[in-house]
N, C-alpha and C positions, 0 to 999 in steps of 0.2 A: 504494500499500500504506499503510495507516494503522499507527500504533504498536501497535494491538491485534493486527494481522495478523503482526507481527514474531515470529520464533522466537528462542529464547534457548539458548545453549550453557551446559552445566552449570557452568562456571567464570566466568560473567559477573560475579559479585559480587567475585571475587577480582581480576579485572582492574580493576574499579572502585576497590577498595581499594588497589591498587598504582599508581594514577594513570594507567591507560590512558584514552585518549580514545576513547569508544565511538561508533559510528555505523552506520546500517544498510548491510549489505552482503549481496547474493544472499538477501535475506529473513530475515537474522539479524542481531542486535546483536553487533557484533565490535569489538574494539580495532584501530583504525586506526594508532595510534602511541602511544608512551610518551614518551620524551625528544625524539624528532624523527626523521624518516624518514632523513635523511642520516646521522646519528649511528648509527642502528640498522643501516642498509645496511652501513657500513664496518665495524662491529663483526662482521657475519657474514662479510664478505670477509677480515677480517685476524684474527678471534678466534673468537667463538662468540655465537650468539644463539638464543633460545627463542621459539617461535611456538606459539599455540593455534590449531589448524586443525579444531576440532571440528565446524565447520559442514559439512565434507565428509561425503558419504554413504557407507554401506557396504552391499553386497549380498552375502549368502552363497548360494552354489550347492553344494548336497550331494546326492550320489546316485551310482549306478553310472556314469552317463554325464554327470558333471558337466563333465569336459573337452569332450566333444563338444558339449554344450548351449552352453557359452561360446564354443566355437570357431566355432559357427553364428551367433553374435551379433556378433562383433567382427572387425576387417579383419585383424588379425595372426594368426599361426598358434600357437594355444595348445597344440597337440599337441608342439611342440618343447620345451615347458618341463619341467624336472624339479622334484621337490618342493623347496620353498623358494626358487623362482625367481620373480621379478616380470617384468612385461611392460607396456609402454606400447602402447595400442591405441585404436582409434576405434570408436565405435558409430554405425552410420550407418542412414538410412531407405532405402526402396526406390528413391528418386531418386539415391542416393549422397550426400545432404546429411549433414553431421556432427551427430548428435543429441548427442553428448558425446565428449569425450576422457577417457581413464581409465587407471588402473594397476590390474592384476589379480595375483594371487598365487596360484600353485598351492601350496596347503598340503599336499595328499595327492592320491592318485589319483582320490578321490571328494569332493574338497573344494577349491573355489575362492572366494577372497574378492575382491570387485571395489570399488575405491574410485572414487566418481564426484563430480562437482563439486556444490557446495552447492545452487545455483539449479536443478539438474536432477534432484534426488533423486526426486521423485514422477513426473516425466516419463520418466526412465530406467527406473525399476522397472516402470512400465506398459508400456514398450516391450519390455523384456526378457520380461515375461510373456506378452505377446502373440505374440512370435517364437520363444520357447524351444521346442526340438524335442528330446525325449529324456527319459530316466528321471532326473530330478533336480528337487529342489525348490529354489525361489528364495524367499529370506526377506529383507525389508528389516531390517537390523540397524543403521541409521543412529543411532538413539538408544541403542544398547548401548555406544557407545565414547566416550571422550575421545581425540582424536588431537592429539598434540604433535609439532612438528618442531624438532629441535635440529640446528642448521646451522652450519657454519664449520669452519676448520681445527682447532680445539680441541674439536670435538664428541665426538670419541671419548674424549679425556681426561676430560671431564666425565662422560660416561655410564659409564665404567669405574669410577667411585668408587661408583656404585649398582648395577652389574651383579653378580648373584648367582653367575654362572658363572665359569669360568676365563677369565683376561684374553685369552689367545690365541683364545678363541672369538669375542669381539667383533672383535678385530684382523683375524681371518681372514674375517670376513663380507665378501663382495665386494659391489661396486655391483650394485644391482638383485637383490640376494639378501635373504632374510628367515629369521628363525627365532623361535621362542618362547623366552623366557628370563625370569628374574626381574630387575625393575627396582624397587630399594627394596621388595623382598619382595613385588612383585605380578607375577604372570604377565602377560606382555606380548608382543605380536607386535612384533618389532623389525626394521624394514626399512631397508636402506641406500639410501634413495632421498631425493628432495627436489625443491624447485621454485625453487632458488636459484643453481645452478651451482657450489655448493661441496659438499665432502664433508659427510656428516651422516646423521641418522636420523629416520625417521618412526616414532612409537611409537602403537600401537593399544592402549589401555588400557581395561579394563572401567570403565564410567562411574562405578560406586559407589566406584572407587579413584582416579579421576582427580585429584582435588584432593590427595590424599596424595602421589602421584607428582610432581605439579606442584610442590608446595612442596619436596619433597625435592630435585628438579632446581634450584629457585631456590637452595637452600642449597649444593647441590654446585657450583653455578656462581659462587659468590661469590669463591672464590680465583682464579677466571680472569676476573674482571670481565665475566661473561656479561651480555649485554644482553637485555632483554625487548623483543621485537619486535612490531609490529603489521602489518596488511595492506598499508600504504603501502610499507613496505621490501620486503615479499615481492614487491610488484608491480615495483618498480625492479630488484630482483635479478634476477627472471625475465626482465625485458625485456633487461637487459644480455647474458643468456645466450641470447637470441633464442627463448625458449619462448613458444609461443602461449598467449593467454588466451581461454577459452571465453566467448562473448558479446560479445567485441571482435574478435579476430582470425579467429574462425570461429563459424559457427552452422549451422542446418539449410539455409541458402542456399548454403553453401560445400561443396566437395568436397575430400577429403584431397590430391588431386593439385595443385590450385591452392594449397592451404594449406601446402604444403611438406612433406607428410606421407606421400609415396610409400613411404618406407622402413618404414613400419608397415602397408603394404597388401600382402597375399600373394594374389595373384589366382588363383594356381595350387594353393593348398593344397587338401587332400582334401575338407574340409567347406565346402559353399557358405554364403556368409555373406549377411546382409541388405544389399542394395545393391551387390552384387558386379558384376552385369552392368552397371549404369549407371556404375560407377567404371571398368569395363573400357573402356566406350565413350569416356569422357573420356580415358583414357590412350592409346587408339589414335588419337584424333582430335586430341588435344592440347587443353589447357585455354585458355580465353579471357582468363585473366589469371593473375599469379603474385604471391604474397606475397613481398616483398622487405624487406630491411633499409635504413634510411635513417640517414645521419649528417650533421647540419646542418653546413654549412661557413661559416656567418655568424651574427650575433646573433639570438637568439630561442629559443623552445622549441617543438619539434614536439608537437602536440596531436592527440588523436582527432577525426577529422572534417575535417581540414584537407585541401584539394585538392592534388593532385600535378600539375604542369604540365610539358609538354615542348613547346618551340616555340609557345608561347601557346595550347596546347591542353590541356584538362583530361584526364588519362590514367588517373586513379586517385584514391584518398583513403587518408589515414592511418587505421589501425585502433587503434594504440597509439603513444604518444609521451610523453617525459619528458626531464628532465635526469638523465644518468647519473653518479652521485656517484663511481664508480671511475674513470671515464674522463674526467670533467670536461667533458663535452660532450653535446649534445642528440641523442638517438637516437630511432628510432621503427620501426614496421613499417607496411607499407601495400600494398594491391593495386594493381598497375600492369597496364594493358591488355598483352596478349601482344606487340603489335608494338613496344612500348617497354620490355618488362620487362628487356631487357638493355643498357639505356642506362647509361653509366658514371655520369652525373649527371643529376638532374632539379631541378625547382624546387618548393619548398613555399610555398603561398600563406598567409603568416602575416598576418592582417588585411589591411592595404592594400599589404604589401610581398611580393615574391617572393624567397625566399632559397634560394641553391643548396644542393643535399644530395648527398652521395655515395651510390651505390646498392650494397648488398653482399648476398650470399648467405650469408656466414658469420657465425657468432656475434660479437656485438661484444666479448664478454669470454669467455675460456676459462682456467680455473685450470690451473696448472702440473702 
């Protein structure tokens, strides 16, 4: 991809003015860091940080059968949602491969908003249009929003200073719930969700008002020493929380069962979904590999692509790896052949050395 092919988020100029280090990511020019990944990471864990995630895509589904249409596209059971509730789900192909993972919002009986990964915007929308069955219209709204993520223990305190409603409305908004409300005078979809493992909010703001709300958040965050954060910290935060990253930990060659996402697959829901029978077969027969967490027990850093070794045999590969600033150790995710997926320890091939690593199924970090 050349520079001419890169897409631009509405606030790119503000990030440049504020000292953000800009880099290509998922086809967009995005801020990867400001002061430094470790500092930004720890700010979110201990205080509050603000991310611009406007590269993410949004698809609106409206019509009398909006719920049914979306339910037939994704693995989770959308019919269980009530108005204002969010859900994590996967979009799969006929072979059960993961086209994308996404968060969807039931905004009304006839209105669903779907948030998709940046690099999959066009692919996802085409897939949805091809497989949608029912009386509802799908519209790509990706360019209509600026999406900001306010994350960390003090996220609510910062947002309260700009929230136009009663304070308890925001305080009572539960995890994976969303509502419309005024933020700095702008009607915004406020969602108590995130990709960091901390409390926080994702704000869907009309693009024409995005800069005004962003600047208002910067000002509101000053008394709290709020950090501006880039995608580098977002990646280390999600890895500590053991959240999969599409394109690294899963793709269309990966099924949800082996990727550790069985909990978002409802094979017996009323509406058949794309890839259902293929995934059912994997569940019945068992997957050939499993995604596992890895904690390095020696010197080095786990990196994407490193080989996983057991008894001198290659049994898998690392999909994500990094230094974990909160834990002060190197962690990673990787697929391990099913015969060795329950080994307590493995070795990671780091250049010419093999370094032992503990295998775990649990998140590396979980907030209190």
